[in-house]
C-alpha positions in Angstrom: -14.6 9.0 11.7 -11.6 11.3 11.1 -9.3 8.5 12.1 -10.7 6.0 9.7 -10.6 8.7 7.0 -7.0 9.4 7.7 -6.0 5.8 7.4 -8.4 4.7 4.7 -6.7 5.9 1.6 -4.5 8.5 -0.1 -4.7 9.0 -3.7 -3.2 10.7 -6.7 -2.8 14.4 -6.4 0.7 15.6 -6.3 4.3 15.2 -5.2 5.3 11.6 -5.4 7.6 9.0 -6.9 7.5 5.3 -7.3 10.1 2.7 -8.1 9.9 1.9 -11.9 11.5 -0.4 -14.3 14.3 0.9 -16.5 13.6 2.7 -19.6 14.9 -0.2 -21.7 12.7 -2.7 -19.9 9.7 -0.5 -20.4 10.4 -0.2 -24.0 10.6 -4.0 -24.2 7.2 -4.4 -22.6 5.5 -1.9 -24.7 7.6 -1.9 -27.9 9.9 0.7 -29.2 7.4 2.4 -31.5 4.7 2.6 -28.8 7.1 4.0 -26.3 8.3 6.6 -28.7 4.7 7.7 -29.2 4.2 7.8 -25.4 7.2 10.0 -24.8 5.7 12.6 -27.3 2.2 12.5 -25.9 2.5 12.3 -22.1 3.0 15.7 -20.3 3.7 16.8 -16.7 1.2 19.4 -15.4 1.8 22.0 -12.7 -1.1 23.9 -11.3 -0.4 27.1 -9.3 -2.3 29.8 -7.3 -5.3 27.5 -6.8 -8.3 28.8 -4.9 -8.6 25.8 -2.6 -6.1 23.6 -0.9 -3.7 22.5 -2.0 -2.7 25.7 -3.7 0.0 24.0 -5.8 -0.4 20.6 -7.5 1.4 18.4 -9.8 0.0 15.7 -12.0 0.0 14.1 -15.5 -1.9 14.5 -18.8 -1.7 13.2 -22.3 -2.4 14.5 -25.8 -5.4 13.4 -27.8 -7.2 14.6 -30.9 -10.5 16.5 -30.7 -11.4 16.9 -34.4 -8.5 18.6 -36.0 -7.1 20.0 -32.8 -4.8 18.7 -30.1 -6.1 18.7 -26.5 -4.7 17.6 -23.2 -6.7 15.2 -21.0 -6.1 15.1 -17.2 -8.0 14.7 -14.0 -10.1 17.7 -12.9 -9.1 17.7 -9.2 -5.5 18.4 -10.4 -6.3 21.7 -12.0 -9.7 23.0 -11.0 -9.7 26.5 -9.5 -6.1 27.2 -10.3 -5.1 30.5 -11.9 -2.0 29.1 -13.7 -1.6 25.8 -15.3 1.7 24.8 -17.0 2.4 21.8 -19.4 5.8 20.3 -19.5 7.2 17.6 -21.9 10.6 16.1 -22.3 11.7 14.5 -25.5 14.7 12.4 -25.1 17.5 12.6 -27.7 20.1 10.0 -28.9 22.6 8.8 -26.4 25.2 11.5 -25.7 22.9 14.3 -26.6 20.8 16.5 -24.3 17.1 15.9 -24.3 14.5 18.6 -25.2 12.4 20.0 -22.3 9.6 22.4 -23.1 7.1 24.2 -20.8 4.1 26.1 -21.8 1.1 27.7 -20.1 -2.3 26.2 -21.0 -5.9 26.8 -20.0 -8.8 24.8 -18.9 -11.2 24.3 -21.7 -13.9 21.9 -20.6 -14.5 20.0 -17.3 -16.7 17.2 -16.1 -17.1 17.3 -12.4 -19.2 14.1 -12.5 -16.3 12.0 -14.0 -13.3 14.1 -12.6 -12.0 14.9 -16.1 -10.8 18.0 -17.7 -9.7 18.9 -21.2 -6.9 21.6 -21.7 -5.7 23.5 -24.7 -2.5 21.9 -25.9 0.6 23.9 -26.9 1.9 23.9 -30.5 4.9 21.7 -29.9 6.8 20.2 -32.8 6.8 16.5 -33.1 3.8 16.0 -30.8 1.7 13.0 -31.1 -1.8 12.1 -29.8 -2.8 8.8 -28.2 -5.8 6.9 -29.5 -8.7 6.0 -27.3 -9.3 2.3 -27.2 -12.8 1.0 -28.0 -14.8 -1.0 -25.6 -13.8 -1.9 -22.0 -11.0 -3.9 -20.6 -9.7 -7.5 -20.6 -8.0 -9.7 -18.1 -4.5 -8.7 -19.1 -1.7 -6.3 -18.1 -2.0 -2.6 -18.7 0.5 0.3 -18.0 0.1 3.8 -16.4 2.6 6.0 -18.1 3.7 9.3 -16.8 6.2 11.5 -14.8 6.1 9.6 -11.5 9.2 11.3 -10.0 11.1 14.7 -10.4 13.2 13.4 -13.3 12.6 14.5 -16.8 11.6 11.1 -18.0 8.4 9.2 -18.3 8.2 5.7 -16.6 5.5 3.1 -16.4 3.7 1.0 -13.8 2.2 -2.3 -14.7 -1.4 -2.7 -13.7 -3.7 -5.8 -13.6 -7.5 -5.5 -13.6 -9.3 -6.7 -10.4 -12.6 -6.7 -12.4 -13.3 -6.4 -16.1 -16.5 -4.6 -15.4 -16.6 -1.1 -13.9 -17.6 -0.3 -10.3 -18.7 3.0 -8.9 -16.1 4.9 -6.9 -18.4 4.9 -4.0 -18.3 1.0 -4.1 -14.6 0.9 -3.9 -14.1 3.4 -0.9 -14.3 2.5 2.7 -17.9 3.4 3.7 -16.9 6.2 6.1 -14.8 7.9 3.5 -17.6 7.6 0.9 -20.1 9.1 3.3 -17.8 12.0 4.3 -17.2 12.8 0.6 -20.9 12.6 -0.2 -21.8 15.0 2.6 -19.1 17.4 1.2 -20.8 17.3 -2.2 -18.1 15.6 -4.2 -19.7 14.9 -7.6 -17.8 12.1 -8.9 -18.6 9.4 -6.3 -21.0 7.7 -8.6 -18.9 7.5 -11.7 -17.6 4.2 -13.0 -14.1 3.2 -12.3 -11.9 0.3 -13.1 -10.2 -1.4 -10.0 -6.5 -2.4 -10.7 -3.8 -4.2 -8.7 -0.7 -2.2 -8.9 1.1 0.8 -7.3 -0.3 4.1 -8.3 1.0 6.9 -5.9 0.1 10.5 -5.4 1.4 12.4 -8.4 0.1 9.9 -11.0 -3.3 11.5 -11.5 -4.2 12.1 -15.1 -1.6 9.6 -16.4 -2.9 7.5 -19.3 -3.5 3.8 -18.7 -2.7 2.0 -22.0 -2.7 -1.5 -23.4 0.4 -3.1 -25.1 -0.5 -1.2 -28.4 -0.4 2.1 -26.6 -4.2 2.8 -26.9 -5.8 4.4 -23.9 -8.2 2.3 -21.8 -8.3 4.7 -18.8 -7.0 7.6 -16.8 -5.2 7.1 -13.5 -7.0 8.5 -10.6 -6.6 7.0 -7.2 -5.1 4.3 -5.0 -5.7 2.9 -1.4 -3.2 4.1 1.2 -1.3 6.3 -1.2 -0.6 3.3 -3.4 1.1 1.2 -0.7 -1.5 -1.6 -0.8 -1.4 -2.3 -4.5 -5.1 -1.3 -4.9 -5.7 1.5 -7.4 -8.3 2.6 -9.9 -8.7 4.6 -13.1 -11.5 6.4 -15.0 -12.8 4.5 -18.1 -11.8 5.7 -21.5 -15.4 5.9 -22.4 -15.8 8.9 -20.1 -12.8 10.6 -22.0 -14.6 9.8 -25.4 -17.9 11.3 -24.1 -16.2 14.5 -23.0 -14.3 15.1 -26.2 -17.5 14.5 -28.2 -18.9 17.7 -26.7 -18.5 20.9 -28.8 -17.5 24.3 -27.7 -15.8 25.3 -24.4 -17.0 25.3 -20.8 -15.5 27.6 -18.2 -15.4 26.2 -14.6 -14.6 27.9 -11.4 -14.5 26.1 -8.2 -16.2 22.7 -8.1 -18.1 21.8 -4.9 -16.2 19.5 -2.7 -12.8 19.9 -4.2 -11.1 20.8 -0.9 -12.6 17.9 0.8 -11.5 15.5 -1.9 -7.9 16.6 -1.7 -8.1 16.4 2.1 -9.6 13.0 2.4 -8.9 11.3 -0.9 -6.0 13.0 -2.9 -3.0 13.6 -0.7 -0.5 16.4 -1.2 1.8 15.5 1.4 5.4 15.1 0.5 6.3 11.4 0.6 9.5 12.2 2.5 7.3 13.7 5.4 6.9 11.8 8.4 3.1 11.1 8.7 1.5 9.9 11.9 -1.3 7.4 10.8 -4.1 5.8 12.8 -4.7 2.1 13.0 -4.3 0.5 9.5 -4.7 -3.1 9.7 -5.9 -6.2 11.6 -4.4 -9.7 11.3 -5.6 -13.0 12.9 -3.9 -16.4 12.5 -2.5 -19.7 13.8 1.1 -20.2 14.6 3.4 -23.1 15.8 6.3 -22.3 18.3 9.3 -24.3 19.3 11.3 -23.0 22.2 14.6 -24.4 23.4 16.6 -27.6 22.7 18.3 -30.4 24.4 17.2 -30.7 28.1 14.5 -28.0 28.0 11.9 -27.8 25.2 8.4 -26.3 24.7 6.1 -26.8 21.7 3.0 -24.9 21.4 0.1 -24.3 18.8 -1.8 -21.1 19.2 -3.8 -18.2 18.0 -2.4 -14.7 17.5 -3.8 -11.3 16.5 -2.2 -7.9 15.7 -3.1 -4.4 14.9 -0.8 -2.2 13.0 0.1 1.5 13.3 2.0 3.2 10.5 4.4 5.6 11.9 6.2 7.0 8.8 6.8 6.9 5.2 10.5 6.6 4.5 11.6 8.7 1.5 10.2 8.2 -2.0 11.0 4.6 -2.3 7.8 3.4 -0.7 9.4 2.0 2.3 7.4 2.5 5.5 7.9 2.2 9.2 5.2 0.3 11.2 4.4 -0.4 14.9 2.7 -3.7 15.4 1.1 -4.7 18.7 0.3 -8.4 19.2 -1.8 -10.6 21.4 -1.8 -14.4 21.6 -2.9 -17.6 23.4 -1.4 -21.1 22.9 -1.6 -24.6 24.2 1.3 -26.9 24.1 3.7 -29.3 25.9 6.9 -28.7 28.0 9.7 -31.1 28.8 12.6 -30.5 31.1 15.5 -32.7 32.4 17.9 -32.2 35.1 21.4 -34.0 35.0 24.0 -34.6 37.6 27.7 -33.6 37.2 28.4 -37.1 35.7 25.7 -36.5 33.1 23.2 -39.0 34.8 19.5 -38.0 34.6 18.3 -36.8 38.0 14.8 -35.6 37.3 12.5 -35.2 34.4 9.1 -33.6 33.9 6.6 -33.3 31.2 3.7 -30.8 31.5 0.9 -29.5 29.4 1.0 -25.7 29.0 -1.4 -22.8 28.5 -0.1 -19.4 27.8 -1.5 -15.9 27.4 0.9 -13.1 26.0 1.6 -10.2 23.7 4.2 -8.1 22.2 5.3 -5.0 20.3 7.5 -4.8 17.2 8.9 -2.0 14.8 8.9 -3.2 11.2 9.6 -2.0 7.7 7.8 -2.9 4.4 10.6 -4.4 2.3 8.9 -4.5 -1.1 5.5 -4.8 -2.9 4.9 -6.4 -6.2 1.3 -6.1 -7.4 -0.7 -8.2 -4.7 2.2 -9.4 -2.8 4.1 -7.5 -0.2 6.9 -8.5 2.3 7.6 -6.8 5.6 10.2 -7.5 8.4 10.1 -6.4 12.0 12.0 -6.8 15.2 10.5 -6.7 18.7 9.6 -8.6 21.8 7.0 -11.3 22.6 6.2 -12.4 26.2 3.6 -13.7 28.5 2.6 -15.9 31.4 2.5 -19.8 31.2 0.4 -22.1 33.3 2.0 -25.7 33.2 -0.1 -28.6 34.5 1.9 -31.6 35.4 -0.1 -34.9 35.2 1.3 -36.5 38.4 -0.4 -37.8 41.5 0.4 -34.5 43.2 -1.5 -32.6 40.5 1.4 -30.1 40.3 0.9 -26.7 38.6 3.5 -24.2 37.7 3.1 -20.5 36.8 6.1 -19.1 34.9 6.9 -16.5 32.2 8.4 -16.5 28.8 10.0 -13.8 26.6 11.5 -13.9 23.0 13.2 -11.3 20.9 12.6 -12.4 17.3 13.2 -11.2 13.8 10.0 -11.8 11.9 9.4 -11.8 8.1 5.9 -11.9 6.8 4.7 -12.3 3.1 1.1 -11.2 2.4 -1.0 -11.8 -0.6 -3.9 -9.2 -0.8 -6.7 -10.9 -2.7 -9.0 -7.8 -2.4 -8.9 -4.5 -0.6 -10.3 -6.2 2.6 -9.0 -9.6 2.5 -5.4 -11.0 2.4 -3.5 -14.2 3.4 0.0 -14.2 4.8 2.6 -16.5 6.0 5.2 -15.6 8.8 8.6 -17.0 9.7 10.2 -15.8 13.0 13.3 -16.8 14.9 15.6 -15.3 17.5 16.8 -15.6 21.1 14.4 -16.4 24.0 14.7 -16.5 27.8 13.6 -19.9 29.3 11.8 -19.2 32.6 14.3 -18.2 35.4 11.7 -18.0 38.1 8.4 -19.9 38.8 5.8 -20.5 41.4 4.9 -24.2 41.9 1.4 -25.1 43.2 0.7 -28.6 44.6 -1.8 -30.1 47.1 0.8 -29.3 49.7 0.9 -25.6 49.0 2.8 -23.1 46.8 6.5 -22.5 46.7 8.9 -20.3 44.6 11.7 -21.8 42.5 14.6 -19.9 40.9 17.0 -21.6 38.7 18.5 -18.6 36.8 17.6 -17.6 33.4 18.7 -19.4 30.2 19.0 -18.1 26.7 17.6 -20.6 24.1 16.6 -20.6 20.4 13.0 -19.7 19.5 11.2 -20.5 16.2 7.7 -19.7 14.9 5.8 -20.4 11.7 2.3 -18.9 11.2 -0.6 -18.5 8.8 -2.6 -15.2 8.9 -5.6 -13.5 7.6 -5.3 -9.7 7.1 -7.9 -7.1 6.6 
């Protein structure tokens, strides 16, 4: 249970960064006027002296209007049970001039454990602007999560695409064992509606507004599978924000049941630079075509291969990660060999049908991820045992081995959290069998011809889950 929980997902709680487009590109996507409003409405929140783990948290929030007053909207798990909450904003100035950074203490005014939302009092900042809540639901178009996603004093945006235009409950989105554990811990917001998105929301993005091209809020960033690495994220619908703002008065909240469990299992607080051991993360199964050798020694094979991946580490704040992959494979093919004399004349030639069983290990790095498409590369070793049957009158059989040391690159398109399609190209040096046992009707005999290095190539199609 714990192993599945540890690898199932990390979400948006604190301390992370993600690669973002430049400020000019963001302004182009959202428009200069919309971007100017966002820079004056989005705030960074720092919660300290919290009663449950983690005791310090960093997230995002945004300004809205409640009647004639300004309020800050954020996620409740980011601030609940914390003795001190600080709001920070940074307003950029013209080129060549220093921007303005302001930080004020704020207090929790109203909370909704059922939807993981909180309303905070807003500081009396000059030039502050409120974001409008969009009516209705979402459409099949691009949206943008906007916030402080790293330690710099500048907001950035992450483009998101809806996976469904209708809301799903959070319990439906989570792996079953994670949902059950949070349910037993008393987490109240498992039955709330969420919008599933394709895009990289990482820890620290909690509370960021998700806006349309006009800058209207359609949701609030809350979580992401595997800390955002998979491109599967979700947000709280804007309707929940509207309902909470419609409530009058104030509501004091102390600890909310299940907060510690939610942070431990759902909302990661680990620094992204930290080396984190992970349990098994993903399976893959597919078909491949291999070609080994050239000239006077060749083998062609068509096979099935499967792999299991173990994440070893997250490498810095860039989103790169280090994986260990363990493979197993079976294949059927043909092998051809020729022996020539000193003068080049053909002395002997054989053709055999082959059946092989093998496996391998590889260390790899995820190179990049864009929405649903990810690329990774690894280097390692693949080897195994081959049985070659020669169709002759002697019914000759040979048992030999093979080994390859390839560089492999795999592109994967994740169609849903549990289903992906991938294509893999691999190539590198390989050892053609240097020693074999030959079995005929006359008996068995060893044969050693010395090893030979030869080129090896593979193309494969895979299903990942």
